[in-house]
N, C-alpha and C positions, 0 to 999 in steps of 0.2 A: 504493499499500501503505501509505504513512502516514498518510495522510486515513482510510482504512478503521482503522487501529488508532487514531488520535485517535478517533475517534467511538466505538472500544468501551472505550475507557480513560474517557471523556466517560460512557458509560452507568452502567459501573462504579466510578467512583467521584464523578462531577461529581453538583453541586448541583442535589438533586430536582426543584424547583418549573422551576428555572432550565432543564433540560435537557427539561422537559415541554413547554415554550414553546419550546426552539427544535427540536424535534420533529414539535408539535401545529402550528405557526403557518403555515408551506410547506404542509403536509398540507390545511388545512383551506380555506387560501387558493384552493387548485387543485380541489379539490372542488367547492367555491362557484362557482368559474368555468365548470365543466362544467353544473353544473343550470343555470347561466342560460338555458342555450339552449332548452331548450321552457316553464320559464317563464315566460320574457320572448316567446315567442312565442304563449301562451296569454292575457299581459298584454294585448299589443297587439290580436291578434285580438277577444278579449273587447270590446278598446273602443270597436275604428276598426270592424269589421265587423257584431259580436252575438253572442249567448249560443249560437247554434245553432254558429256557427263556432269559439265558443272550445271547446263541446263536443265539435266534431269533432276539434280536437289534441288531447286530455284521453284520449279513445274512440281513437284513434293510438296517444298514446304507448306501453301497452302492447307493441304488436308494434312500435316502434324498440329496445327492447331486446332485439330479435333481433341486431342491431348491435352492440349493448353486450356481449351476451354471446359474440360473437365475437371482438371485442377487447379483452374481457378474458380471455379462455380464450389468443390466442395471448399477449398481452403479459404477461400475472400471470405464466404459463409462461418466457416469455423472460426477465424479467428476475431471476424465480429462477435459471434456469440460468445467465445471465449470472453476477450477483455470487456464485455457487459457482466456477467459470472462473474468475472473477478473484484469488478466493481461493488457491487453486490457482497461482493465472502461467500456465493452458493459451490462450496467444494463437489455437491454433488453432480452438479452441470457440468463443473470443469473435468473429473474424473470420466464423464459420457464420451468428453470431445475428441480424442484419440479412437476410441474404440468403433464409434460412429462414422469417422473420417475412413476408417480403414474400410470395414465392411463398406461403403456408398463406393468407394474407389474401386473394391478388387469387383464388385456388380459393373461398375462402368467399364473399367477398363475392358475387363471378359467382350461386352459387345462392343466394344471401338477394337480390337482384337479382332474378332471374328468379323466384323463387318470390312474393315480392312483389309483381312488377308483374302475374303471368297470375292470384293468388289474392287481389287487395285487398281485393274484395268479401267474396269466402268468411269472409276473416281475423277483416274488420270485423263480419259477423254474429255472428261469435263473442260479442263484446262487446254485442249486442243494440240494435246500431245501425239506428235506420231513415230513412223520410222523407232531408229535408233536410239532417239531421246525418248520414246515410249519407253522400249525397253532396258535401260539403264533407269527409268523411273522407277519400272517396279521392282526393279532388283531392293533399289537402294529403299521403297517405300515398305514394303513387306518386313524386310527387318527391322523398321524401325518399330511400326504397327507391333515387333514380337516383343520391346522395350515398354511397349502402354503402361503396362502394372506400374514400374519400378519411376520412370518419369513422373507420372501422376502421383503417384505416395510421394514420391521426391519433392516435388514442388509444392503439392498442398500443402506438406508436413512442414515446409519449411517458410509458407504464409504463418502457418498458425506461431513457429517456434519466434517470427518478428513482431507478432499480436502478444507475445509472451515477454515481449521486450527484449528478446537476446540476438540482436543485429547484430553483434560478431559474429557469434557460431554461426549463426543462418547465413552469413555474408561466406566464412571461411569453407563450409560445406561446399557451398557451392561454387566457389573458387576452385576448389580442390578438383569436383567433377570435371569442370569447364579445362583448368588445366592439364588433367588428362586425359581427356578427349581432344587434346591441341597434340601432345603427345604420342599419342596413338594413332592419330589420323598418318601420318606417313609413313608411320613403320608396318601398319597393316595394306596398306596401297599397293607399300614395296612389297611384301612378305606374298599377298593376292595373287599382284599382276597387275600390269597396266587395264586387260584385255576384261577383266572383272574387279579394277580397281574401287569402283564404288563404294561396293560391299564392304571392303575397309573402311572406308570411311561411315559407314552406317553400323558397323559392328562397332568402330572405335565408340561411337555415342552409347550405343546401348551397353557396351560395357560400362563406360564409363558413369552410366547412369545408374545400373546396376548398385556399382559399389557407390554410390551418392546415396540410394536408399538405403544400404546397407549401413553405414553411419548414421544416416537421420533415424532408424528403426533403432541403433543402439542409446541414441541421445535419448530418446522418450521412454525406454527402458531404464535407462542407467543413469542418466545425467540431469534431467528436467527435474526445477528444483518445485516445479507444483502442477506440470501436464506431463503427469505417465499414461499408459496404456491399458485399461484394465478390462473390461469384458468388451468383447468385439463383437458389434452386432448392429441393426440397425434401431437408434432410437426416436423414437415416432415423436416424441416431445421435440427432440431438436431438426427434423427434416427439415419442417417448416418454415423456423427460422435462419437454416440454412442456404435454403436454395432460395429464399425470400431475397435473402441479400445479394449471394451471390449470381444471379441470373441475371442481370445487368452486367455486372463485370464479365460473362460470358458472352454477353451477346457481341462484345465489341470483338473478341477474339472470334467470331462464327462472321459477323461482317467483313471482316479483312477474308478470311477465308472466298468466301465471296466474292469481294474486289478484286482479289489478287485472281481466281480461276478465269472471271471474266476478261481481265488485262490480258492475261498469257493466251486466252480465247482467242480472242479481237485483233492481236499482233500476230497470229499466226496467220488467221485469215485473210489479213493484208499484205503483211510482210514475208512467213515463212519463218524457217527455223531458225535461220541469224538474229530478227529479230527479238523472237523468244529468249536467247542467249543474251544480246542484248538489255531485255527487259529484267532478265532473272541478275545480272549483275549489278544495272539499275535498284532494282528492290533490294536487292542483298545490301547494298552499301544505303540505302534510305531506311530499309529497318533498325539497321546496325545505329546510326544517327538518329534515330528516334528515341533510344533506348534511354540514355542521360536524361534525354528531356521529361519522359515520363517517370524517371528516375525522379527529378526534382520534382514533379509534381504533385511524389507523395510527400516530402516531407511540406509542401505549401499546403496542404488538405488537411490535416490539424492545425496547423499556426493559424488558419482563417476560420476552420470554425468554433475553436477554443474560444479567440478574439470574438467572433462575433456573436456568441451563446453568452457571452461575457458583456457584451455590449457594449466593449474596448474597440470603439469605429475608428479612432486614431491610429490604432496597432494591425488594424483590415486595413486602413490605407496604409500604413507603411509596411508591412509583408507584401503588399501587392506589389508596391513598386521596389523593393529593393527582393522578391522572386522573381518578377520579370526580368528585371536588369541583368541579373543573374541568368535567367535560361537564355538571354539572347546572347549575352558573353560567351556562353556554353556552346553556342545553336555556330559562333561565329568559327569555334575549330573543325566543325566539318565542314561547313559552307564554303569557307575560305578556301581549301586544299584544293576541291570540288569542282567549284568554280574557277580556279586557274589551272586545274591541271586533270579537266576530266577524264583526257585519254589513259592518263597513269592511271586514275584509280581504277576505271576502268581493267587495266592490264593487271591486278591483281587477281583478276578472275579468269582472265580472258588472255591467250597467248597469240590469239593472230592480231597481226597489228592493224590489219586493214576493217576488222570485224569494230575496233575497237575505235578508228576515226572515224566509221560509220555513225556508231553511237554515241561519242565525245556531244554533239549539239542537244541531241537530246535529251543526256544527263544531267547536262546544262537546264536544260526547260524544267525537267524535272525538277531541282534542285533549286529554282530562280524564288521560290517565295519559302524555304527553308529557315532564312534570316527571320520571320516571322513565328514560326512554331509554336518559337517558346511561350507567345503571348499567345495563341491560339489553345494551345493544351492546356497553360493555366487560366485563359476563360472559364474553358469545360470542367476544372478542377475546383473552380470558383464557386461556380451554381450549383457541384455539388456539394461542396464545403456548407454551403449555406442553407440548405436545403430545396433550392428550387433543381430537384431533378430535369423536370420538364426542358427548364430552356437548355440543361446539358446533353439530355438526351438527345434533342432536337439537331444542336450543332453537330454530334457525333451521328446521328444519323443523315443528314445533310452530306456532311464531308465521304462518307462512305458506303452512300449508298442511291437516296432520294437525289441528288444532284448532281453526283458523279455518273453511276450510272446511265443513264441518258446522255449526257454527254461524252463519256468512253465509247458509245454506239453512235450516235450519230457525231462526231465531228471527223472522223475519220473519213466519209462523204462529202467533206464540205474544204477539203487538203490536196494541193496537188500532191503532195507524197503521203496517202492516208492514213500510213501508219502513224506518222507524227503525231496524229489528231488523240492520241490514247495517251501520251505523251503531255500532251496541251490540258487535257480535260483534265489531269490531276491539278496544274496551273489553276487554272480558273474556276476551278472548285472550290481552291486557298483560298483564292483571293477575296469571292461571295460568301465562303464561310467567316473569314477575319474579320470583313466588314461589320456583319451581323454579331460578331463576341462582341466587335469596339461598342456598338451600339445598344448591346445589351449590357455591358461594361459600364457605359453613362447611366443608363437608365438604373440600375440598381447603385450605383452611388448615390443618384439623387435623392434613390428613395431612404440611402442610408441616410441624406444630411438631413433630412423631414425626421427623422426618428431621432436622431442627435437634438435637433432644435426643439422636440418635444418632451426630452428626459431633461432638457438645460432648465 
């Protein structure tokens, strides 16, 4: 309890800049570590096996989000239930958390593994994968689905660990898994050989996830101060609260899967396999660049929510300003190299210089609005933190589905080089959603000022 009280006191009274750093740095590092898995698979496969294999990894990626969605659904919901139970000293509920989590994860992971193994070809065909790319993607995805249980348990339990306040331990376990994956990638690709090298990357990921799951299980069996594994069963009293909180977080993963699947299908239709390769490399860079911004948003949410709830509106403004400046500076770290040397950035994944040169202008287009992403993501998080979920959901849905999908279908029909419309669709969507976010923020702060005057 004292730790929780100290955290609350720091949020309400501590130095704004130092509090921002203490909240954001562990979250950013943890998110970056998680993002290294698919990113490094694509890098090693692209350079050691070939562009078709790299494209296969990236075409497969949206379907691995089925696992991420399950882990987020159960992990986010369980962490929320845990924090509230700890707050009211409800040890009975705390003792049920991990048993309920494991039971739900086992059930959902078995379903995903079965569906994934049986329908791999059908799933991949939705993204337009054909020929050698489809063959390689099938090999990769079938192995990845074997590890569904382990990755889902490790990631969901890691969220509970963070909810318990064990940020350093959670980050350390994730980092160990990611580093092991990076070490195993080139080793297993070399051992298996170039022809089936993509299997080496897939098995490297699964092995790392198995060991990560083992360490996580050991922690909750032997080391956790308060959250231990007791009876493994689905507890009816927890299912509703866990799923109620987790569904909105899971939808973000599912929408990303839909969005990227349609993008791959559209570029294949208008540009063929080489443009799928380019899009795969571009999305890999974009996905990885997004990760630290999502990390900083995890620190932003409690800072805003706690001070808004306490009606300390001056600190709400201060935290919003400091976090948005920090997020923009962080975005520059990725924005500048990509805008200044797009061909060099693509060459991390693609060894064919001609394909890199072909894709470089479109990488610039895709990243042209990235410098604003910190403001965009924190605007969505701001509305979640103050309880305005409808505004946050509307912005997210517009960006990933409602506005983006019509544009990605229509714009190729009006461009001289049709495939370029796919990349411009993202740019136009981001500009519109950013403008909407700024307008909503201005309105929100006007409302806050009115509340301040009433309190004065």
